[in-house]
C-alpha positions in Angstrom: 112.6 104.9 87.4 115.9 106.3 86.1 119.0 107.6 87.8 120.5 111.0 87.4 124.2 111.0 88.0 125.3 114.0 90.1 129.0 113.3 90.7 131.6 110.7 89.8 134.6 110.5 92.1 137.7 108.8 90.6 139.3 107.0 93.6 142.3 105.6 91.7 144.4 107.1 89.0 143.3 106.3 85.4 145.5 103.7 83.9 144.9 102.6 80.3 145.8 99.4 78.6 145.3 98.0 75.1 144.8 94.7 73.5 145.0 93.8 69.8 143.1 90.9 68.4 142.5 89.2 65.0 138.9 89.1 63.9 137.2 88.0 60.8 134.9 90.2 58.6 132.7 87.1 58.0 129.7 86.2 60.2 129.4 82.8 61.7 126.7 80.8 60.0 123.8 79.7 62.2 122.8 76.9 59.8 126.3 75.7 59.1 128.6 76.6 62.1 131.6 74.7 60.5 131.5 77.0 57.4 133.9 79.7 58.7 135.6 77.7 61.4 139.0 77.7 59.7 139.8 80.5 57.3 142.7 80.2 54.9 142.2 83.5 53.2 143.9 86.2 55.2 142.0 89.0 53.3 139.0 88.3 55.5 140.9 88.9 58.7 141.2 92.3 60.4 143.3 93.5 63.3 141.2 95.3 65.9 142.3 97.1 69.0 140.6 97.9 72.3 141.7 100.5 74.8 140.4 99.9 78.3 140.9 101.1 81.8 142.7 98.9 84.4 142.1 98.7 88.1 139.3 101.3 88.3 137.4 102.5 91.3 134.7 105.0 91.2 132.1 106.4 93.6 129.0 107.5 91.8 126.6 109.9 93.5 123.2 109.7 91.9 119.5 110.3 92.6 116.4 108.4 91.6 114.2 110.2 89.0 110.6 109.1 88.9 108.8 108.8 85.5 105.1 109.0 86.4 104.1 108.2 82.8 105.9 104.9 83.0 105.0 103.7 86.5 101.6 105.4 87.2 100.6 107.1 90.4 100.5 104.0 92.6 104.3 103.8 93.0 106.2 106.0 95.3 109.8 107.1 95.5 110.1 105.4 98.9 109.2 102.0 97.3 111.9 102.4 94.7 114.4 103.6 97.3 113.7 100.6 99.5 114.0 98.2 96.6 117.3 99.8 95.5 118.7 99.6 99.1 117.7 95.9 99.4 119.4 95.0 96.2 122.5 97.1 97.0 122.9 95.5 100.4 122.5 91.9 99.1 124.6 92.5 96.0 121.7 91.8 93.6 120.7 93.5 90.5 118.2 93.1 87.6 121.0 93.0 85.1 124.7 92.9 85.6 126.0 96.5 85.6 128.8 97.3 83.2 131.1 100.2 82.3 131.5 101.2 78.7 131.0 97.8 77.2 129.3 94.6 78.4 132.6 92.8 78.3 133.6 94.9 81.3 131.2 94.2 84.2 131.3 96.3 87.3 130.7 95.4 90.9 128.5 97.7 92.9 128.5 97.9 96.7 127.4 100.5 99.3 129.8 103.2 100.3 131.3 102.6 103.7 132.6 106.1 104.4 130.8 109.4 104.2 133.9 111.3 102.9 135.1 110.6 99.4 138.3 112.1 98.0 138.9 112.0 94.3 142.5 111.7 93.0 141.6 114.3 90.4 140.1 116.8 92.9 140.2 120.4 91.6 141.2 119.2 88.1 139.1 119.3 85.0 139.3 116.2 82.8 138.5 116.2 79.1 135.9 113.3 78.9 133.8 112.2 76.0 130.1 113.3 76.1 127.6 111.1 77.9 124.8 109.5 76.0 121.7 110.6 77.9 119.3 108.4 76.0 120.5 105.2 77.7 
């Protein structure tokens, strides 16, 4: 079972923030964890930055897409819909959902209102392409 995203409503204005951090080019040794614990050589350090969104709220409209080759003919759309609804109501999931990077988990809950208004209604946003292979 996969999900096909139909619409994404942005409920709060997009606010970006950035953090800078020092990292090392060297990998931590599994056999000798103390090897790169303290680095005196500054040539192995790099400055990296991450731009991320702050205080986001989205409403995602999606539909379930069945893959008969993966699940066989014994499973029905109703079974998956019921399973999804139970997980959504209880706040459970198979894996923690995330947005963009696993360091930024998201929290999923059912929509309480039938009418959703996007803060960018009627505007076209220049967004990066979506990786459909995920």
